[in-house]
Residue, then its C-alpha position, 0 to 999 in steps of 0.5 A: f600893094q596887095l589886093q585880096a579877095s575873100g569870103g568864098g565857099l560852098v553854099q546851097p542854091g538860094g543861099s547867100l555870101r558876102l565877098s570882101c576885097a581888102a587892100s594893103g599898102r595903098s588906099l583904095n579910095i582913089y580907085t574904081i573897083a570891079w569884080f570879075r569871075q571866071a567859071p571852069g571852061k568859060e571866059r572871064e565875066g565882069v560882074s560889077c563895079i563901083t566908082t570912087t565915091a560909090i555914086g556909080t555902080r554897074y551890074a551884069d544882067s545875070v546878077k542884077g537884083r541879086f548882088t550888091i556892090s559897096r565899099d567902105n573907104a574907111k576899112n579900105t574894103v569893097y564888098l560884093q553881097m550875093h543873094s539867091l545864088k544859083s549853080e551858074d554863079t559858081a566861079v572864081y571871083y576876082c577884084a580889080t582896081g582901076p584909076i578910072p575917074g568919074d561917076v560911071c564905071h564899066t566892067l571891061p578888063f582892060l580898064y583895070d590894072y591891078w588884080g588880086q587873087g581870087t576866091l572860089v564860090t561854089v553853089s551846089s546842093 
């Protein structure tokens, strides 16, 4: 089972990026998926999560109204669309899976048992 985040890069403040979290070797359909990020010298931060049916989503206050999480179970992929990027969004972004039932999710790291490699997002002019 491999989980791979991609889509990071260098973007100017105010710009947009879409991150993807793709899985191989296992279906993501039965997992709640979360995005986390970690900036240099800072603790890991939960950014967003989405339940198996996509009924439930959650966002950190710092990204509400700017980021949107979605999933395409047919493509075995979860996305994080990021708009109005700020320098403080600069970080390595990770996706993670957790066998969490129900229609409510939380971005608490201990709930997630498989983590993919991250993708670097740099917001700079």
